[in-house]
C-alpha positions as CSV (number, residue, x, y, z in Angstrom):
1,M,134.7,155.3,122.4
2,L,135.9,152.3,120.4
3,L,136.7,150.0,123.4
4,D,134.0,148.7,125.8
5,A,134.3,149.1,129.5
6,N,135.5,145.5,130.2
7,I,138.2,145.6,127.5
8,K,139.3,149.0,128.7
9,A,139.7,147.8,132.3
10,Q,141.8,144.9,131.1
11,L,143.9,147.1,128.9
12,E,144.6,149.6,131.7
13,Q,146.1,146.8,133.7
14,Y,148.3,145.7,130.8
15,L,149.4,149.3,130.0
16,Q,150.7,149.6,133.6
17,M,153.3,146.9,132.6
18,L,154.9,149.1,129.9
19,E,158.6,149.4,130.6
20,S,159.5,152.5,128.6
21,D,157.9,155.2,126.4
22,I,156.6,154.2,123.0
23,L,155.6,156.3,120.0
24,L,152.6,155.4,117.7
25,K,153.2,157.0,114.3
26,V,149.8,157.3,112.6
27,S,148.9,157.7,108.9
28,A,145.2,158.5,108.6
29,G,142.8,159.7,105.9
30,E,139.1,160.7,106.0
31,D,137.6,157.2,105.7
32,K,135.8,155.4,108.5
33,V,138.6,152.9,109.1
34,S,141.0,155.9,109.6
35,H,138.5,157.5,112.1
36,D,138.2,154.2,114.0
37,M,142.0,153.8,114.1
38,L,142.5,157.4,115.3
39,A,139.9,156.8,118.0
40,L,141.8,153.7,119.1
41,V,145.3,155.3,119.3
42,D,144.0,158.4,121.0
43,E,142.2,156.2,123.5
44,L,145.5,154.3,124.1
45,A,147.3,157.6,124.6
46,T,144.8,158.8,127.2
47,M,145.2,155.5,129.2
48,S,149.0,155.7,129.6
49,S,151.4,158.6,129.9
50,R,154.0,156.3,128.3
51,I,152.2,156.3,124.9
52,K,152.8,159.2,122.5
53,V,151.1,159.8,119.2
54,E,152.5,161.4,116.1
55,K,150.9,162.0,112.7
56,T,153.0,161.0,109.7
57,E,152.7,159.3,106.3
58,L,153.4,155.6,106.1
59,E,153.3,153.2,103.2
60,R,149.6,152.4,103.7
61,T,146.8,154.6,104.9
62,P,145.2,153.9,107.3
63,S,148.0,152.4,109.4
64,F,150.1,153.0,112.5
65,S,153.5,151.8,113.6
66,V,154.6,151.0,117.2
67,N,158.1,152.3,118.0
68,R,160.6,152.9,120.7
69,I,161.4,156.6,121.0
70,G,164.0,157.6,118.5
71,E,163.9,154.4,116.4
72,D,161.6,152.5,114.0
73,T,160.9,149.1,115.6
74,G,159.4,147.7,112.4
75,I,155.9,146.8,113.6
76,T,153.0,148.3,111.7
77,F,149.3,147.7,111.8
78,A,147.4,148.5,108.6
79,G,143.8,148.7,109.7
80,V,142.3,148.5,113.2
81,P,143.7,145.6,115.2
82,L,140.6,144.7,117.2
83,G,138.7,141.3,117.2
84,H,141.1,138.4,117.3
85,E,144.0,140.8,116.7
86,F,143.5,142.9,119.8
87,T,145.9,140.6,121.7
88,S,148.5,141.1,119.0
89,L,148.3,144.9,119.6
90,V,148.6,144.6,123.4
91,L,151.6,142.2,123.0
92,A,153.3,144.5,120.5
93,L,152.9,147.5,122.9
94,L,154.4,145.5,125.8
95,Q,157.3,144.0,123.7
96,V,158.3,147.2,122.0
97,S,158.4,148.9,125.4
98,G,161.0,146.3,126.5
99,R,159.0,143.5,128.0
100,A,160.6,140.2,126.9
101,P,158.5,137.9,124.6
102,K,157.7,134.5,126.2
103,V,160.0,132.5,123.9
104,D,162.8,130.0,124.7
105,Q,166.2,131.6,124.9
106,S,167.5,129.3,122.2
107,V,164.9,130.7,119.8
108,I,165.7,134.3,120.9
109,D,169.4,133.7,120.1
110,Q,168.4,132.2,116.7
111,I,166.4,135.3,115.8
112,K,169.1,137.8,117.0
113,N,171.7,136.0,114.9
114,M,169.8,136.1,111.6
115,K,171.6,138.1,108.9
116,G,169.9,139.9,105.9
117,K,166.9,142.2,105.5
118,Y,163.5,140.7,105.9
119,H,160.2,142.6,105.4
120,F,157.1,140.6,106.1
121,E,153.5,141.5,105.2
122,S,150.7,139.4,106.7
123,Y,147.2,139.6,105.2
124,I,144.6,138.8,107.9
125,S,140.9,138.9,108.7
126,L,139.8,140.1,112.2
127,T,137.5,137.1,112.4
128,C,140.3,134.6,111.8
129,H,141.4,132.7,114.8
130,N,144.5,131.4,113.0
131,C,145.9,134.8,112.1
132,P,147.0,136.1,115.6
133,D,149.6,133.4,116.0
134,V,151.3,134.4,112.7
135,V,151.0,138.2,113.4
136,Q,152.4,137.8,116.9
137,A,155.3,135.6,115.7
138,L,156.3,138.1,113.0
139,N,156.1,140.9,115.5
140,I,158.4,139.0,117.8
141,L,160.9,138.7,114.9
142,S,160.7,142.4,114.4
143,V,161.2,143.2,118.1
144,L,164.2,141.0,118.5
145,N,166.1,141.8,115.2
146,D,166.5,145.3,113.7
147,N,166.8,143.8,110.2
148,I,163.3,142.4,110.3
149,S,160.0,144.3,109.9
150,H,156.4,143.3,109.7
151,T,153.1,144.9,108.6
152,M,149.8,143.4,109.5
153,I,147.2,144.2,106.8
154,D,143.5,143.8,107.5
155,G,142.1,142.5,104.2
156,A,138.7,144.1,104.8
157,A,140.3,147.6,105.1
158,F,142.5,147.0,102.0
159,K,140.1,145.2,99.6
160,D,141.7,146.5,96.4
161,E,145.2,145.3,97.5
162,V,143.8,141.9,98.4
163,E,142.0,141.6,95.1
164,R,145.1,142.8,93.2
165,K,147.3,140.2,94.8
166,E,144.5,137.6,94.5
167,I,144.6,136.7,98.1
168,M,141.8,134.2,98.9
169,A,142.9,132.7,102.2
170,V,144.1,134.1,105.5
171,P,146.6,134.4,106.9
172,T,148.7,134.9,103.8
173,V,152.3,136.1,104.4
174,F,154.6,137.8,101.9
175,L,158.4,138.1,102.5
176,N,160.2,140.9,100.6
177,G,157.4,141.1,98.1
178,E,157.2,137.3,97.4
179,E,154.5,135.0,98.7
180,F,156.0,133.1,101.7
181,G,153.2,131.0,103.1
182,S,149.6,130.7,104.1
183,G,147.7,129.2,107.1
184,R,148.6,129.0,110.7
185,M,152.4,129.1,111.3
186,T,154.2,129.1,114.7
187,L,157.3,131.2,115.3
188,E,159.4,128.0,115.1
189,E,157.7,127.0,111.8
190,I,158.5,130.4,110.3
191,L,162.1,130.1,111.3
192,N,162.2,126.6,109.9
193,K,160.8,127.9,106.6
194,M,163.5,130.6,106.6
195,G,166.2,127.9,106.8
196,S,166.9,128.2,110.5
197,G,165.5,124.9,111.7
198,P,167.3,121.9,113.3
199,D,169.0,119.4,111.1
200,A,169.7,115.6,111.5
201,S,173.0,116.2,113.4
202,E,171.0,117.7,116.4
203,F,169.3,114.3,116.9
204,A,172.4,112.1,116.5
205,D,173.4,111.7,120.2
206,K,170.0,111.1,121.7
207,D,169.8,108.0,123.9
208,P,167.0,105.5,123.2
209,Y,163.7,106.4,124.9
210,D,161.5,104.2,127.0
211,V,158.4,105.7,125.2
212,L,158.6,107.8,122.1
213,V,155.3,109.5,121.1
214,V,154.9,110.3,117.4
215,G,152.4,113.2,117.1
216,G,151.7,116.2,119.3
217,G,147.9,116.5,119.3
218,P,145.6,115.8,122.3
219,A,146.3,112.0,122.1
220,G,150.1,112.5,121.9
221,A,150.2,115.1,124.7
222,S,148.1,112.9,127.0
223,A,150.2,109.8,126.2
224,A,153.5,111.7,126.9
225,I,152.2,113.1,130.2
226,Y,151.0,109.7,131.4
227,A,154.3,108.1,130.4
228,A,156.4,110.8,132.0
229,R,154.5,110.4,135.2
230,K,155.7,106.9,135.4
231,G,159.3,108.2,135.7
232,I,160.4,106.7,132.4
233,R,162.4,108.4,129.6
234,T,159.8,110.0,127.3
235,G,160.0,111.9,124.0
236,I,157.5,113.5,121.6
237,V,158.3,114.1,118.0
238,A,155.7,116.2,116.2
239,E,155.3,118.0,112.9
240,R,153.2,120.6,114.7
241,F,152.3,120.6,118.4
242,G,148.6,120.7,118.8
243,G,147.8,119.1,115.5
244,Q,144.4,119.7,114.0
245,V,143.0,121.2,117.2
246,M,145.1,124.4,116.4
247,D,142.6,124.9,113.5
248,T,139.5,124.4,115.6
249,L,137.6,127.5,116.6
250,G,134.8,126.8,119.1
251,I,135.1,123.7,121.4
252,E,131.9,123.3,123.6
253,N,132.0,119.5,124.3
254,F,135.2,119.3,126.3
255,V,133.8,118.1,129.6
256,S,134.4,120.5,132.6
257,I,135.2,123.5,130.3
258,K,132.0,125.1,128.9
259,K,133.7,126.8,126.0
260,T,137.2,127.3,124.7
261,E,139.1,127.7,121.4
262,G,141.5,125.2,119.9
263,P,144.7,127.4,120.2
264,K,143.9,128.1,123.9
265,L,143.5,124.3,124.6
266,V,146.7,123.6,122.8
267,A,148.6,126.3,124.8
268,S,147.3,124.6,128.0
269,L,148.4,121.2,126.7
270,E,151.9,122.5,125.8
271,E,152.3,124.1,129.3
272,H,151.2,120.8,130.9
273,V,153.7,118.8,128.9
274,K,156.5,121.3,129.8
275,D,155.8,120.5,133.5
276,Y,157.4,117.1,132.9
277,N,160.8,115.9,131.8
278,I,159.6,115.2,128.2
279,D,162.0,115.7,125.3
280,V,159.8,117.7,122.8
281,M,161.1,117.6,119.2
282,N,158.8,120.0,117.2
283,L,158.7,120.6,113.5
284,Q,159.8,117.1,112.7
285,R,157.9,114.7,110.4
286,A,158.3,110.9,110.7
287,S,158.9,109.1,107.5
288,K,159.4,105.4,108.4
289,L,158.9,102.9,111.3
290,E,161.0,99.8,111.7
291,K,161.0,97.2,114.4
292,K,164.4,95.8,115.3
293,D,165.8,95.2,118.8
294,L,164.2,98.6,119.5
295,V,161.6,100.4,117.5
296,E,163.2,102.9,115.1
297,I,161.5,106.0,113.8
298,E,163.2,107.7,110.9
299,L,162.5,111.4,110.3
300,E,162.3,113.3,107.0
301,N,165.6,115.1,107.8
302,G,167.3,111.6,107.9
303,A,167.7,111.4,111.7
304,V,166.8,108.1,113.4
305,L,165.2,108.0,116.9
306,K,165.2,104.7,118.9
307,S,162.8,103.6,121.6
308,K,161.8,100.6,123.6
309,S,158.1,101.4,122.8
310,V,156.4,103.8,120.5
311,I,152.9,105.5,120.6
312,L,151.6,106.6,117.2
313,S,149.3,109.6,117.5
314,T,149.7,111.3,114.2
315,G,146.0,112.4,114.0
316,A,144.1,113.2,110.8
317,R,143.6,116.0,108.3
318,W,140.8,117.4,106.2
319,R,139.8,114.9,103.4
320,N,140.3,116.2,99.9
321,V,137.5,115.8,97.3
322,G,140.1,114.6,94.8
323,V,138.6,116.3,91.7
324,P,140.4,118.3,89.0
325,G,140.9,121.9,90.2
326,E,141.0,121.3,93.9
327,A,144.8,121.2,94.3
328,E,145.4,123.8,91.6
329,F,143.1,126.4,93.2
330,K,143.9,125.7,96.9
331,N,144.0,129.2,98.5
332,K,142.8,130.6,95.2
333,G,139.2,130.0,95.9
334,V,139.4,126.5,97.4
335,A,139.3,126.7,101.2
336,Y,138.9,124.4,104.2
337,C,138.2,126.9,107.1
338,P,135.0,128.9,106.8
339,H,135.8,130.9,110.0
340,C,139.2,132.0,108.6
341,D,138.5,132.6,105.0
342,G,134.8,133.3,104.9
343,P,135.2,137.1,105.2
344,L,137.3,137.2,102.0
345,F,134.2,136.0,100.1
346,E,131.9,138.7,101.3
347,G,129.2,139.4,98.8
348,K,130.4,136.5,96.5
349,R,128.9,133.1,95.6
350,V,130.4,130.0,97.2
351,A,129.8,126.3,97.4
352,V,130.2,124.0,100.4
353,I,131.0,120.3,99.6
354,G,129.6,118.1,102.4
355,G,126.3,117.7,104.2
356,G,127.5,116.5,107.6
357,N,127.6,118.7,110.7
358,S,130.8,120.5,109.6
359,G,129.4,121.2,106.1
360,I,126.1,122.5,107.3
361,E,127.7,124.6,110.1
362,A,129.9,126.1,107.4
363,A,127.0,126.9,105.1
364,I,125.1,128.6,108.0
365,D,128.1,130.7,108.9
366,L,128.9,131.7,105.3
367,A,125.2,132.6,104.5
368,G,125.6,135.6,106.8
369,I,128.6,136.9,104.8
370,V,128.3,135.8,101.2
371,E,125.7,136.5,98.5
372,H,124.7,132.8,98.0
373,V,125.8,129.3,99.2
374,T,125.3,126.1,97.3
375,V,125.6,122.9,99.4
376,L,126.5,119.7,97.5
377,E,125.9,116.4,99.3
378,F,126.8,113.0,97.7
379,L,124.1,111.0,99.5
380,P,120.3,111.3,99.0
381,E,119.9,113.0,102.4
382,L,122.0,115.4,104.5
383,K,123.8,113.8,107.4
384,A,123.8,116.8,109.7
385,D,121.9,117.0,113.0
386,A,118.2,117.9,112.6
387,V,118.7,121.2,114.5
388,L,121.3,122.3,112.0
389,Q,119.2,121.3,109.0
390,E,116.2,123.3,110.5
391,R,118.4,126.4,110.8
392,L,119.7,125.9,107.3
393,N,116.2,125.7,105.8
394,T,115.3,129.1,107.2
395,L,118.1,130.8,105.2
396,P,116.9,132.4,101.9
397,N,120.4,132.5,100.2
398,V,121.2,128.8,100.5
399,T,120.5,126.1,97.8
400,V,120.9,122.4,98.8
401,L,121.8,119.9,96.1
402,K,121.5,116.3,97.3
403,N,122.5,113.0,95.6
404,V,125.1,114.9,93.5
405,Q,128.8,114.1,92.8
406,T,131.3,116.9,92.4
407,T,133.3,116.4,89.2
408,E,135.5,119.5,88.8
409,I,136.4,122.8,90.3
410,T,136.9,125.2,87.5
411,G,138.9,128.4,87.1
412,T,141.8,130.2,85.4
413,D,143.9,132.1,87.9
414,K,141.3,131.4,90.6
415,V,138.0,129.6,91.1
416,N,135.2,130.6,88.8
417,G,132.8,127.6,89.2
418,I,132.0,124.0,90.2
419,S,130.7,121.1,88.1
420,Y,128.6,118.3,89.5
421,M,126.7,115.2,88.2
422,D,123.2,114.4,89.3
423,R,123.6,110.7,90.4
424,D,120.0,109.8,89.3
425,T,120.1,111.2,85.8
426,E,123.9,111.3,85.3
427,E,123.4,114.8,83.9
428,V,126.4,117.1,84.5
429,K,125.7,120.7,85.5
430,H,127.8,123.8,86.3
431,V,127.4,126.6,88.8
432,E,129.3,129.9,88.5
433,L,130.9,131.0,91.8
434,E,134.0,132.3,93.4
435,G,134.8,130.0,96.3
436,V,134.5,126.3,97.3
437,F,134.7,125.2,100.9
438,V,135.5,121.5,101.3
439,Q,134.0,119.9,104.5
440,I,133.9,116.1,103.9
441,G,135.5,114.7,107.0
442,L,139.0,113.4,107.9
443,V,141.7,111.1,106.6
444,P,144.3,109.6,109.0
445,N,148.0,110.7,108.7
446,T,149.3,107.1,108.4
447,E,150.6,106.8,104.8
448,W,154.2,107.0,106.0
449,L,153.8,103.7,107.8
450,G,153.4,101.6,104.6
451,D,153.1,97.9,105.6
452,A,154.9,98.3,108.9
453,I,151.6,98.4,110.9
454,E,148.3,96.8,110.2
455,R,145.7,99.3,109.1
456,S,142.1,99.3,108.0
457,R,141.1,99.9,104.3
458,F,140.5,103.6,105.4
459,G,144.2,103.8,106.6
460,E,143.3,103.8,110.3
461,I,145.7,101.9,112.6
462,L,144.0,98.9,114.2
463,V,144.4,98.7,118.0
464,D,143.1,96.6,120.8
465,K,141.6,97.7,124.1
466,H,145.2,98.5,125.5
467,G,146.0,100.7,122.4
468,A,148.4,98.0,121.1
469,T,149.0,97.4,117.4
470,N,149.9,94.1,115.7
471,V,153.7,95.0,116.3
472,P,154.9,94.3,119.8
473,G,156.0,97.6,121.5
474,V,154.1,99.8,119.1
475,F,150.8,101.4,120.3
476,A,148.5,104.0,118.8
477,A,145.9,106.5,119.9
478,G,143.6,109.2,118.7
479,D,142.2,110.0,115.2
480,C,144.8,108.0,113.4
481,T,143.3,104.8,114.8
482,D,140.0,102.8,114.2
483,S,138.3,104.4,117.2
484,A,134.6,104.7,116.7
485,Y,134.4,108.5,117.3
486,K,136.9,111.3,116.5
487,Q,136.6,113.7,119.4
488,I,139.3,115.6,121.4
489,I,138.2,114.0,124.7
490,I,138.2,110.5,123.3
491,S,141.7,111.1,121.8
492,M,143.0,112.2,125.2
493,G,141.6,109.1,126.8
494,S,143.0,106.8,124.2
495,G,146.4,108.5,124.6
496,A,146.4,107.7,128.3
497,T,145.3,104.1,127.6
498,A,148.2,103.7,125.1
499,A,150.7,105.1,127.6
500,L,149.5,102.7,130.3
501,G,149.6,99.9,127.8
502,A,153.2,100.8,126.8
503,F,154.2,101.0,130.4
504,D,152.7,97.5,131.1
505,Y,154.6,96.2,128.0
506,L,157.9,97.6,129.3
507,I,157.4,96.0,132.7
508,R,156.6,92.6,131.2
509,N,159.5,92.7,128.7
């Protein structure tokens, strides 16, 4: 039995929601993954009379496709979709049976109207919390449009294929045999990348807002909700709703919720925002701010949005080391998410740059998967909490280098080593390895503001206790500001503060 009692009980409830018969076409060999896959599909078939199983030969073995009776729906799972991908399997079963995906009608129409043949392949890891979003989005495309198909490929089950294609980060997506993208992508982002996104004309007739929030992370969502609750015209323009929280795995310090995951928290935020009359403009990046009679925000697509007040909540991103080789080998050995990409380096040697909490947590996680971890810390001592350092010191396959400066990440087609300088002796040394995980903190997403708003030397927007900047009517909140601590709960509080500050500004002006 592959499924435990709890999962089986949940699954039986979901399978009662199947709306028509479905056929699982299975291509299996004699290997362990094939045996596990056969056990899974057989278990599914015993749990619902609507599920039939048929042996066949597919492009990859082991794999199985999920189909309506009499037609190929275009959804294939190469490997055993358990772990984080179990939800992807359940949704595929329900949607292929006829249950409508939870997607806005405008997006459904957009997908159904797409012309041309598209075959997607997504390379994933079952421990990757970013992968299911991509798998589920591509499956929805396949369900809604007969010209689109998608195969999910578990990298651990198809190691030779992953190595041949030099895939060193998940999720990595190929479209019609060519690399399409990597990292978390929403359905809307995939459509945008395929050339189906909104252009400037769709923003031309928008009336000025009372409050326009730039950024859709915890600070932006909080600000928009607080503003909308005042009954004033509110909009959010965001490059990606949820921001950096979408890439966060375990969250255990969000008061009142013992433990959650970033994507779950973002889904809750999005649902809460949708409860209010807020104009959400996703997949749009701001490029310029100008204060005239109103505050004007220009987008990269050329559209200009106007508002009586603006709240900047553009968040932050992982800081780059800025050494030769980092940009060249991104996703070719240089990675930023140990949870997502760690399994791809199983049995290999890797480095972690950074001795703070995130760096040492990454080193501890990776030590259980890889052959050896080298930690490089610029300062004479690690900055991580004592409890993490104690745990690190018990691991036999970790080397810690302190007071060293990374000088280069080396490689040809992919990473083959890292060079560093001992800051005491200035001697340069080299370590041969296959992966480098960068964990050195955050940099605010504020470059686009130029000199329009006063910022610190680190690029953080300077705000007062009301969230106000030096420009009247412009407020800021969250990780893009000079707040002392970068935490989700603090960002939410500062978003509320900025919204109340903006409302007070509107009343007085």
